[in-house]
N, C-alpha and C positions, 0 to 999 in steps of 0.2 A: 774420505768424505767427512765434512764437518757435521756437527750434531744437528743443526737445523735441517740440513739436506737429508740426513739419515731419517730424522723424524718425519719429514715430508714424504719420503719414499715409503716409509713403513706405516704411514697414516696414523701416527701417534704423536705424542708431545715430547719435546726435549726434556721436560721434567720427568717423564716416564723413563726415558733412557738413563738419565742420571740416577733415578731411584733404583732401577734394576742393578746398576753398578754399586750403589751404596749398600743395598741389602745383600749383595754378594751372589746374585743368581747369574751374573755374568762377570767375567774377569775385567779388571780395570782396562779401559781402552787406551791404546798408545796415544801419547800426546806429542804434538809438534808445536813448539813455541807456546806451550801451556794450553793448547786447544785440542780437544779430542779429535782423533782421526780414525774414523770407522773403516775397517777393512771389509772385504766381501765375506770373510768368515764371521766377523762381528755381526754383520747384517743377517746372515743365515741363522746365527744363534738367537738373535733377537726375534726373528720371524718364528722360530720354534717356541720361544717363550710366549710371544703374543698369541700363537695358536693354542697353546696350553691354557692360557688365561681365558681366551674366548670359549674354551670348553669347560670353564669353571674350575680349573685346577688352581689352587691357592699358591701364594708365594712360598709358604712353608712346604707344601707338597712338591713344588718345583725344586726346592732345596733338597728334599728327600730323594727325589728322582736323580738329581745330579750326584748326590752322595752315595746312592745305591750302586754297588759294583756288579750286582747280578741282574741278569735279564729277568729272572724270576721275581725278584724284588720290585723291579721297575714295572713289570706286568701287573703285579698285585696292586700297586699304587694306582695305576691307570684303570684297572678293572674295578676298583672301589669307586673311582670317579664316574665310570660308565654306569655303574649300578645306581649311583645317586642321580645321574641324569635320567635314567629310565624311570626312576621313582617320580621325579619332577614331571616328566612327560605324562605318566599315568595320572598324576594329580591334575595337570592342565587338561588332559583329555576328558576327565570326569567333569571338570568345571565347564568345559566347552559343551559337553552333552547336556548338562543341566541348563545352561543358557539357551541352547537351541530348543530344548523342551519348552522353556518359558516363552521363547519367541513364537513357537508354533501355537501355543495356547492363547496368545494375546488377542486374536480376533474373537475368541470364544468367551473370555472373561477379562476383566481389568486386572492388571498386575497389582498384587497386594504387597506393598512394601512396609506397611505400618507394623508388621509383626503379629497382627491379629489373625487368628485362624478361623 
């Protein structure tokens, strides 16, 4: 499968696919007549990378995951990212609750944005 077809199937850009190869988080793709030819295994690997990226895992962390030979080490990297996401969720939940409080108070008083107390 050519790069543009792969990008379309994966809902990403050809630039992203080239970048992943350039930074070494995926092996160089086989080329036919100078053009990348993505196999089903390449597509599966890219799906995994895109999934990790969607979860907030950085390129460097993906490299660490790939270099890590032990399941324990891989689990630790992913556990750290999960903890970071939980922290972000907590912060967003707090922000949402504060906004909802402001919304419920709107009919009672005007929203004070000027910073005056």
